[in-house]
C-alpha positions in Angstrom: -3.1 67.8 24.3 0.4 66.3 24.1 1.0 63.0 22.2 3.4 60.5 23.5 6.2 59.3 21.3 6.1 55.8 22.8 4.3 53.3 20.6 0.9 52.1 21.7 1.0 48.5 22.9 -1.4 47.6 20.2 1.0 49.1 17.6 4.1 47.2 18.7 5.3 44.6 16.3 4.6 41.1 17.6 7.6 38.9 18.2 7.3 35.8 16.0 7.0 32.6 18.0 9.8 30.2 18.0 8.8 27.4 15.5 8.1 24.0 16.9 10.7 21.3 16.4 10.3 19.8 13.0 9.6 16.3 14.3 6.7 17.6 16.4 4.9 18.9 13.3 5.3 15.7 11.4 2.7 13.0 10.8 3.2 10.2 13.4 0.4 7.7 12.7 -0.4 4.7 14.8 1.3 1.6 13.5 -1.4 -0.4 11.6 -1.5 -4.1 11.3 1.0 -5.6 8.9 -1.9 -6.7 6.6 -3.0 -3.0 6.2 -2.1 -1.7 2.8 -0.8 1.5 4.4 1.6 -0.3 6.8 4.8 0.7 5.1 3.7 4.3 4.8 3.0 4.5 8.5 6.3 2.9 9.4 8.1 5.3 7.0 6.5 8.4 8.5 7.3 7.2 12.1 10.9 6.5 11.1 11.1 10.0 9.4 10.0 11.7 12.6 12.5 9.6 14.7 15.2 10.6 12.2 14.4 14.3 12.4 14.4 14.1 16.2 17.8 12.4 16.2 19.3 14.9 13.8 18.1 17.8 16.1 19.7 16.1 19.0 22.9 15.6 17.1 23.0 19.2 16.0 22.4 20.4 19.6 25.1 18.1 21.0 27.7 19.6 18.6 26.5 23.2 18.9 28.7 25.8 20.4 25.9 27.4 22.4 24.2 24.2 23.2 24.9 21.9 26.2 27.5 19.9 24.3 28.2 16.4 25.2 31.2 14.2 25.7 32.8 12.5 22.6 31.4 9.1 23.4 27.9 10.4 23.5 28.4 12.4 20.3 29.7 9.2 18.6 26.6 7.3 19.8 24.2 10.0 18.6 26.0 10.2 15.2 25.9 6.4 14.9 22.2 6.4 15.7 21.5 9.0 13.0 23.4 7.0 10.4 21.6 3.8 11.4 18.2 5.5 11.3 19.1 7.0 7.9 19.7 3.5 6.5 16.4 2.2 7.9 14.7 5.3 6.5 16.0 4.4 3.0 14.7 0.9 3.3 11.3 2.1 4.5 11.1 4.6 1.6 11.8 1.8 -0.9 9.1 -0.4 0.7 6.7 2.6 0.7 7.4 3.1 -3.0 6.9 -0.5 -3.8 3.5 -0.4 -2.0 2.4 2.5 -4.2 2.1 5.1 -1.4 5.2 7.2 -2.1 2.9 10.1 -3.1 1.7 10.3 0.5 5.2 9.9 2.1 5.8 13.5 3.2 5.8 15.0 6.7 2.6 17.0 6.4 0.5 14.3 4.9 -3.1 14.0 5.9 -3.5 10.5 4.5 -4.2 8.9 7.9 -6.7 11.6 8.8 -9.1 10.4 6.1 -11.8 8.1 7.3 -11.2 5.6 4.5 -7.5 5.3 5.2 -8.1 2.6 7.7 -9.1 0.1 5.0 
């Protein structure tokens, strides 16, 4: 019996999946009422996801292999990234002042807990 040198399909190494865009993996909670103690945390996490999406768009617009955009659009995207960054810093400060900075990271499960609704 002759054996084949070609690898068995079950033995082939699997190609790793392309990772999801960072902002699609981040927490994006519903915006609670302003009276909710976790309001600033929710706003911060939403702003963080928006910022990551804008940064990805900016990177793609300046990329050599990417679609590229005209200079006016690139300027608008860069301006949006910088504005969003300033807002993000403000939200981080308010999250810190509300005592929820510990939960202010993209993979948090704070809003998945039943008692997080307060």
